[in-house]
C-alpha positions, -999 to 999 in steps of 0.1 A, spaced: 485 646 851 516 648 829 520 611 829 483 605 822 484 630 793 514 613 778 497 580 781 466 594 764 487 607 736 506 574 731 473 555 732 458 577 706 488 573 684 486 535 687 449 535 678 455 558 648 480 532 635 453 506 637 474 477 650 509 466 658 529 435 650 498 413 653 483 429 623 514 423 602 511 386 611 475 385 599 456 389 632 427 414 632 432 448 647 399 443 666 363 440 655 360 445 617 340 477 611 331 468 575 311 437 564 331 413 541 311 425 511 317 462 517 327 480 486 354 501 503 375 499 534 392 532 534 384 536 571 404 505 580 433 505 604 469 506 591 499 487 603 533 501 609 550 473 591 574 478 562 597 458 540 621 453 569 597 427 582 565 424 602 561 450 629 593 469 622 602 502 605 639 506 608 661 512 578 684 484 569 719 484 555 722 486 517 686 498 513 674 533 508 658 551 537 626 554 518 620 517 521 618 520 559 585 540 557 552 524 565 538 508 533 514 481 544 477 482 550 464 452 568 428 446 577 428 408 577 397 395 594 395 362 613 376 348 583 408 351 562 407 384 545 384 407 525 362 392 499 367 402 462 345 373 450 333 340 463 366 325 451 391 352 460 399 374 491 426 400 496 444 397 529 467 428 527 488 449 504 522 465 508 539 495 492 571 490 512 592 482 481 580 512 461 608 535 448 635 517 470 670 504 462 690 475 473 728 476 472 725 503 444 699 484 424 665 499 419 638 476 433 610 482 408 600 475 372 589 441 385 573 420 358 574 385 373 574 367 406 578 330 416 589 308 445 626 300 447 641 267 458 656 281 489 623 294 504 628 329 491 608 346 463 624 354 430 613 386 413 623 398 379 628 434 368 622 440 331 654 459 332 673 426 333 677 421 370 668 391 392 658 403 427 655 379 456 630 387 483 628 372 517 600 346 517 584 361 549 592 398 551 595 403 513 625 425 518 653 423 491 681 399 499 700 398 466 701 413 431 717 397 401 721 413 366 715 390 336 724 396 299 719 379 266 745 362 244 758 395 231 761 411 266 730 432 261 702 436 287 668 418 282 633 431 281 627 404 307 590 396 314 586 360 326 604 339 352 604 303 364 627 283 386 637 247 379 638 222 408 676 224 407 675 261 412 683 274 377 663 302 363 642 304 331 637 339 318 615 350 289 621 382 269 593 397 248 617 413 223 626 384 201 609 366 219 631 341 238 634 318 268 669 316 283 684 296 312 706 310 339 725 296 368 723 310 403 750 335 396 733 349 366 755 332 340 738 323 308 734 286 302 715 284 269 683 292 250 652 272 243 640 264 208 611 285 194 585 280 167 590 303 138 555 316 138 560 330 174 589 352 163 583 389 158 574 401 123 588 399 97 606 367 108 573 354 123 538 365 130 541 380 165 537 417 172 565 436 188 562 439 226 532 415 227 550 381 230 561 360 260 547 379 290 539 350 313 560 319 321 555 290 345 570 256 352 549 227 366 558 213 401 576 184 386 598 206 365 589 189 332 564 211 315 572 248 308 545 271 295 549 306 280 519 328 274 518 353 245 505 387 257 489 395 223 477 378 192 496 366 162 489 384 129 462 363 112 447 348 143 410 357 150 384 353 178 363 326 193 325 325 189 321 348 219 342 375 203 373 369 225 407 372 208 426 339 207 462 339 221 487 311 219 503 294 248 535 275 240 548 245 260 581 226 262 588 192 278 619 178 293 625 143 306 649 130 333 660 146 366 690 152 387 721 172 376 718 164 339 682 163 328 674 162 291 670 195 271 637 212 267 619 202 235 590 220 218 557 205 227 521 213 221 506 248 216 471 257 225 447 286 221 435 308 250 405 332 248 415 365 264 389 391 273 385 418 247 408 448 254 430 428 278 462 409 275 478 380 295 504 394 320 512 362 340 504 325 345 510 301 373 507 263 371 486 242 394 497 206 402 467 192 383 477 209 350 454 239 353 466 274 353 459 306 371 459 333 345 462 371 351 446 393 325 453 430 325 446 462 306 448 500 310 426 528 299 439 564 303 418 584 326 401 553 339 429 531 352 437 494 352 415 464 347 429 432 363 411 398 363 421 365 377 410 334 357 413 297 362 422 281 329 420 244 320 442 235 289 442 197 295 417 190 267 427 219 245 437 211 209 473 213 198 473 243 174 510 241 165 501 234 129 471 257 127 479 286 105 451 309 117 429 306 147 401 297 155 409 270 130 375 254 127 350 236 149 374 207 157 398 231 174 392 233 212 407 263 230 415 261 267 385 267 289 385 294 315 365 305 345 365 339 362 378 338 398 377 375 404 377 409 389 402 426 412 385 459 407 357 445 429 381 440 459 378 464 488 403 492 484 418 489 519 425 526 519 452 522 492 465 554 476 467 558 438 490 581 419 469 583 388 431 578 381 419 543 390 384 531 394 397 512 424 428 529 439 440 495 451 448 485 415 480 493 395 499 477 367 499 442 381 523 419 362 537 392 385 520 363 403 533 335 425 516 307 444 534 309 477 516 282 497 483 265 507 456 275 531 429 252 547 400 241 526 420 236 494 427 273 491 460 288 477 481 317 490 489 339 460 511 370 459 508 396 431 532 424 423 527 455 401 553 470 377 558 507 384 578 513 352 600 535 374 573 561 371 560 585 397 525 578 386 528 541 393 535 520 424 554 488 432 528 471 452 525 436 467 490 420 471 484 390 493 454 369 481 437 337 492 423 319 462 399 290 460 404 275 425 375 250 429 368 216 414 391 197 391 
């Protein structure tokens, strides 16, 4: 009887956890209790996986013990996740990085995320730290501090990686885009149009400049997205504020490619009340665009758009947008309002219409799935606040036709 009682207790504990390593790898914990279109999945099973890797929960050297706690909720179904819209599903989320440290560096304030050339993920803290994450487990593997020309820290917001492994980092203070080598040494700074500088030097508003940054797969076209409008720019015919996206081009390859040169600038219609927090380039020239906003007492609004700037007008010489009927902004199509995703039982530390949401700022395309779909990873910026969470979101996205 004692042995049987012990077995019953162990079995109950396993069932309460929801699943073991198989769930962390994306396998279902069993029959899905909720239909794919269910509004909430708070009753879903939870994995015992953490940032140490799938199916483990042991603390690791150089990382705070808090990071070893369970932080992932995984209810992946055999169909490939939980539907947020016809184009987007969420596969899982993880809070395992929240309020942790790596070799004395706080792993938080994450404002950007991208794939690195060595198979890892590069994350950027807006406190001027590059943080490498294991490409599979998402645990920290390195931390590198970066500084500007005067030795000061950056308000770092955007991150891209060149094919040769060098980093491009945007700061929303001036704004600026700087290049760094793998050790964090500053290599130089890209040219910038005067109008995009912060007032009074230019027309940009403080803290509303380069928030998103992406480099195309060939490493030749770099795009930076303004988070807010320039003074004097207006709205499109639908009443949406028009932001500016700036591009640079470079030619050549190998160890000594040509410098980045200013290229075209185009208008992007952002939803009223939101700003652009991140962009990610697709191979065909389109962009995934993350729009985000916050309302006290209500929470975050986060929407994922597919933008097509390929036929957009160059507005480099346009003093005030919209600039007349001849000016064509980038087109966009809503892929998903992430507030419509199932909550997966996620906790929230402040009021949120959907507790799954937080201050999502970073986005990386991490791979491809069958049927032309993309694997996309999002990260939220906790601002080192007890009311916010560093959370990773694994999505599957179908961008659709070209």
